[in-house]
Every structure is written in structure tokens, then in C-alpha cells.
N, C-alpha and C positions, 0 to 999 in steps of 0.2 A: 549365178547360181550362188545360194546362199552355204555358208559354209558349216558346217556341221558341227558339234561341240568336240570329237574327237579330232575333227581333221586338222593339216598343217597349219591352215591360215587360222582358225578358231585357238592352235594353240600359242600361233605367234602372238595373236592380238591379246589374250591373257597372260603370256607372258610379258608384253608389252606396258598393260594395265597395271600387272604385278612390279615394274622396273617404276613407272611414273609412280606408284604409291608408293616406292623402297624412297625412289629420290623425294620426293614429296615428305615424307619422314624426315628423312635424313636432315633436310633443309629447315623445316618446321624447328626439328630439334635444336639443329644451329641457332634458327633465328630467338627462339627461346632463350636459349643458354645465353645468349649475347643481352639479349634486354635484362636477363636477370642479374647479370655479371656487370650492364652500363647502370642499372637499378641500384644496385647495390652500393657500388663505388659514390651513387650520385648520392645516397640517402647519407653515407660517410662522412661525404665533403660535407653536406648539408647540415648533419650534426657537428660537424666542428666548427662551420661558420657562426652557429647559432651559440656554439660557447662561446665563442669571440666576444658576439655580441652580449652576452650576458657578463662575461667577466669586465668587458669595457662598463658596462653599467655600475657592478661590484666597484671596480678602481674609482669611478667619477662620484658615487656615493661615499664611499671612505674618503674621499678627499673633502667634500661638503662638509660630511661629519667635524674631522678634524678640525678646518676651518671656523666652523661655527663654536665647537669645544673651545678653542684659544679665543675667539670674541666673548664667550660666555666670562671666562676669567680675566677678560681683562674689563670689560664693564661690572663684572663683580667686585673686583679689584677699586675702579672708580667711585661707584657708591658708597663701597664704605669709608673712601678717605675724604670724600663730602661729607658725608653724615655722620661717623663714626659708629653706626648701628651694624653690629657683628655679624645680622641677619644677613646682610647684603654678600656677605664672603661664601653665600651655599655655593654660589654657581662656580666661585673661584675651587671649594674646598672638593664639588666634586667631578671637576672639568680636569683640573691639572692631573691626576693619578691616572686618566685613561689615556692621555693625549701623546705620551711616549710610545703606547702601545699601539696606536691607531699609525702614527708615522713608520713605525715598523713594519705595520700592516700594507701600508702604502708603498713600499722600500720592496716587499716581495712580489708584492702584485705588477709590480713593474719593472722587475728585473729585467724584462728582454728590450725597454725604451731609454737608452744611455742619455737622453735631454731630461725625461720625468728623474732620473736616476740623482741628477745633478742637481733639480729642483728638489729633491724630497733632502737632497745634503743641508742645501740654504735652510730650507721650512726647519728641520731639527736645530740646527745653529741658533737661526732665530728666535724659536720656541724657547730652547734653553733660556737666551738671553731675556728675554721676555719674563718668562717667569722668575727670573732671578730678581727681575728688577720690581714685579710686583710683590713678592715676598717681603722684598728692603722696603716697600713703598707700607706694605702693611704693618711691618714690625715700627716704622719709622712713625707712623700714624698713632701708634699704640702710645709708643714710649715719649713720642715728642708733640704731638696733635696735629692739627690741619695745617698750620703754617708750618710747620717742618717737612710735611709730606709733600705740600703744594713745591717747595721749592725744588723736588725730586722730582714733580710731572713737569715744573718749568722747563727742565734742561731738553725737553723735547723728546727725551733718547727712546721712551716707552711709545710714545706717538708714532716715533720714527719707524721702531719696528713694527708695531701693529699694521702700521701702513702698508710696509713691506712685505707683509704674511699676506697681507688681503690681496695686494697683487700678485704674488707668487702665487696663490691660490688661485686666482681669476686664471693665469695661466696654464697651470697644472688641469684646470677643466677645461677649457679651453682645447688642449692638445687632445683629453678622450674625446671630447664633439666632435674631433676633425676625425679621430680615429673611429669612432662610432657611424658617423656618414660612411664612412671605407666600408667597415665591416659592416653595416647594416646592408650596403650595396651587394654585397659579396653575399651575404647571407638570400639576398633577391633573386642575383643570377641562379644559384645554385639551388632556389626551390624553384624557380621558370624551368631550369633544366631536367629537375625532376619529373615535372608536369608535363612537359615535352615528351621524356622518354617514355614517361607512362601512355600518354596520349598515341604517338605514332607507335609504339611497340603496342598498344592496342589493337590500333589499325592494322598493322601490318601479321599479327594474331587471326584479327576476322578475315583479312582476305586469306591468309593461307586455309584457316579452315574452310571457309567459300569457294577455292578452288578445292579443296578434297570432298566436300559435297558435290558436286559438279561431276568429280572423276567417277565419285562413286555410284551416281547415277545411269552410270553408261557401264556398269559390269557389276554384277552378284561378287564374282573374288575380288573387287574394290572395296564392294559394304566391308564384307570381311575384315578385307585389312585394315579398313579406315574404322573398323569396330573397335578392332586390336590397338589400336593407335591410339585414339581417343581416350581408352580405358587406361591407357602406359599415361598419356599426360594429366588424366585426373589424378591418378596414382600422384605424378610428379607435382601437379598444383595441389594436392593436399598436404604432400611431403613441404612443399616450401611454406604453406599455411601454418603447418606445425611448427615448420622452423621460427616463425616468426612468433607463435605463440609460445615458444620456447625462451625465445629471446625476452620476450615479454615476464614470465615468467620465472625464470631461471635467474633474474638478476638481484645482487644482493640490496639493491636499493630498493623502497617500498613506491611503486610508481601507481599510480591512477588515472583516472579520468573521473571526473565530476561534472555534473551538470550546473544550471545558475539557480537551482533551487536547494541547493545544499545536500545533494543527494550523492552518493559516488555510485558511477557506472561500468565501471570496470576497476578490478585489482588484481594484482599480482599473490604469486604463495606468498613473498617474502613478508605479507600482511600476518597471513596468520601464525606465521613462524615467529614474528616477533611480537605479537600482541596477544596470539591465542584465539580471538575469534575466528570463525570460518567465512570465507567469503558472500555465503547465502545469509549469514547474522548480521556481518557490515554492513551488507546491499539492502538489507529490510528496514533501517533505519535513519534518521538524519545522520551523516558525518558529527555532528554538533554532538550528539549524546555520547561519542566516544572522547569529546576530548574535554583534559581536567577544567573543572568550574572556574578555577584560577583564570585562567588561560582562552575563556570565552569572550571577555572583550575585544581584547587584542586579535583573536581570529576572526574575530565578525569584522573588524575593520579591516582588515590582509583582505577577507574574501569580497566584502563591499568594493577595495580598492581593482581586483582582477574585475568584477562587474563591470565596473568602467573601463575594462582593456587594460591595465597597468601590468606589466609583470613585477612578480613577488622572488626577490634574490636573501637569501640566508636567513631566513624568519621561521624561528623556534618557539615550539609551544610541546604542551605535552599529552600523551594520550594514555588512556585510561586501560589497563590490560583485565583482560580475561580473569586474573586470578587476585584482582584489587590493587594490583601494585601499578607504576607509571613509568613510562618511558619518554624522554627530550629527543622529539625531531627536527632535524634542520630542512628546511625547505625550500623548493626552487618552483617556481609555478608559473607557465604560461596561457594566459587566457585567448581561445579562438572566439572573435566574436561571430565570424558566419554560421557555426553552428553550435555557439553560445554553451560551448564544453570549456573546461578546463584540463588541462595536462601538465602534471605535479609527478614530482618524483621528492620523496623524503629521506633520509638517512639516519638511523640510530646514531644520537651521540651521548648517549646516557653515560656512557664512562668517563665522555670527556667532560661533564657537567660535575661529576662525582670527583675528578681531579682537581679542577678547576674548585670546589668548593673546599677541597680538603687540603688544596695550596693554600688556600684563603686561612684556613683554621691554623695552617702550620706556621705561617706567618705573623699571625696574630698570637701566637703562644711565643714564639723567637721573640715576639717586640717585645711582649710582656716579660721573657725571663732577662732580655737584655735590659728591660729599667730595675729588674729585682739585680741582677749583679751589679750596677750601675749603683745604685743605692748602699750596697753590700761594702763595697769599694770606697763608700764615704762615711763610713759611721765613725769616723774620727772629726769628723767636718758636719757638726750638730746644724748646718744651716742645709748644706746640700742635703743630707740626709733626708730632713723634713721635705726639701722640696721632693725629691726624688719620689718618696713616698705618696703626697699627696697628688705629686703629678700621672704616678700607676693608678689612680684612683679614677684617673679621667680629669682632673680640675688643675687646669696649667694658671690661669688666673689666682687659685686661692696658693697653689705653690708660690708663685712670685712674692703673695702679701706672706704670706710664713717666711721665708727666706728674709725677706725684712723683718719681721718682728724678731727672729734671730737675733740679725745682725744688732742690733736697737739694744736687747737684752748684754 
């Protein structure tokens, strides 16, 4: 006997189908929520691992730059001592002012590594001694000639400091390379975990949807229920996509995706807030059209490095705003060779650059005022006064000559 729609059997079957659909909906929701939570956690862990890899590259680069600056100062001094040509001191004069700042940067970047901190302390101590000896050699070469300066070099103290600095720098770089291997492995592990979660989550989702359709074809009531479930899931998926878009667009950093031909593919809202151009305006031109002309060469060089698969860390350039002004941006960018895209984040550092310029100007003014004050204090001493006046005008050699002339008189 075939059960009629209003029969108890038909009612029980309908209730059974509705219960199955309700159970399926509950299980599906649980699975999707679980997949979403696990995926979110995996993304956070992946991002954290990526940050540590980038941090290690930055530490390694800073150490190598510091050792390079110390070598430049050493070689520049040696060239001057041998030849007596002041032009050889240019590397020394450029390197010495920045060495201390670089060492401080290393100390901050390696604050979580006790072994590296001990090496930083030793590097600071050795570099200070070396710079003092280099300055002494330069002064002796100027006043006593080559033979006198050679006697300082003959002690081997300068070479000993330099050799120890090289060894210390190699140890620090080796330690960062060791950490880089560990952190890259960790990054790879999180990447594989995220991929597996997406893969198996997708498979699970497909199985759940397939089972739902199987039940739908057995009952009209199930079809109506499934339609409501699918609509609800679509809304949830749209909301999830909207959350991801909000995460991208609401970031204070200027996020972008660029292709290998020099065009932006996607930008977040921070770009329009910071430089004034709309997304459509920036997507309609190559990004070089928005970069300050003085920074084209450096930007093109960095872009070529990314095209070859190299990451860019802490690169600076200027972008032209819609109102004609410009802002300084600090970039971190990672190329993905498989899809030919570059994923980058930029931060506005215009105020920091202004502060640095103002600080430099204030330092120059203070040094000039200090020189004037010293000169004013020596008015009773004609020789000292003459030397101070000439030196404030930028002539150290002329100042020494003037001092000798006054003494002779």
C-alpha cells in the first residue's frame, strides 16, 4: 500500500527527512565553523612565522652592513696613511657616524637572543677601540708623516681589532642563518598546515553538500529545507568574504598586490586616504607614474630584485600625492614566483623623516653655536680666536696655519 501524503506513515517519513536535514544542517554548520576557526588560527600562525623570517633577514642584513661600514672606515684610513691623500678618508668620514646607530639597531633586533647580545656588546667595544686608533693614526699621519703613522700600525693593535671584528661578524651572521633555517622550516610547516586545512576542509564541505543533495532528491520537503540552508550558508560565506575584505581595506598600512609588469592589481582604502588618488585612478597607470622622479632608479632596482624572487625589507621611497605633495613610504614586499605577483605593505613615515631632518638641522645649529661660543670665550687669546673663526667657516687646515702665524707674530 502506498502511503498517502496525509497518512501517519507519510508524516513519519516527512518528519524523518526533516530531522535528517536538521541534523545535516547542524553538522554542516559545526564543520564549517570548525574549519573557519582552524583556518583563521593557521593564518595567524603562518603570518607570525613569516614575520619572524622577515625579522631574521633584517637582522642579518643589519649585521652585514655594520661590518661593511667598519671595514670601509679601516680601509679608508689605511689608504690615507699610505698615500697621504685626504680623498681616501671619505669612506672613513661616511662610515664612522653611522656605526654606532647600526650597532644599537642590532641590539634592539636581537633583544631576545642572549648569545647575540653578548656579541653585540663585544662588537661595540671593539669598534669603539678601532675607531679611536684609526683617528689617532690619521692625526699622527697629518702631523708626523708616514713613518710616525707606520709605527702605530706596526704594533698590530689596529689589525687585531679588525680581525676580531670580522670573526665576530661571521659568528653573528652564522647564528642568524641558523635561526633563518629553523624559522623558514616553521614557516613551511604552517604553510603546509594551512593548505591541508583548506584541502580537507574543502573535501569535507563537498561531501556534506553532496550528501545534502542526495537527501534533497528524495523529498520535496528536503529540497525546501536545503534551499534555506544553502541560502544561509551563502550569506555566511559572503559575510566571511566581507570580513576578509574589511581586514584588507581597514588596515592602516597601505597594502597592495602588483604584477610583474609594474601595475597595481589590488589596493586597500589606505592608499586613497594617504595620497588622495582613488583606486581606479591608481589602477589605470603603472605605479612608477606615482613615484617621485628622484626615486625612480632605486625603485626600479628594487623591483628587478623582486622579479628575481628576492624579498624587499625596509625599502624607502616617495609617492606623489594628488595635491602635488609627496609622502615617504617604508616598504616590505614578498614576490610569489608561481603566480607572478608581488604582495607588499607600505607605511607612511613622512613625519619620521621630517623629525630626522629637523633633528639634523638642530644638531648643525647647535654645533655652529657651540663653535661661536667657544670663539667668544677665547677673545683674550688672539690665536685661539682666529682659529675658532676660521674653523667655524669650515677650514681646519687654514685654522692651524692661522694659529701658527699668530704665534710667530
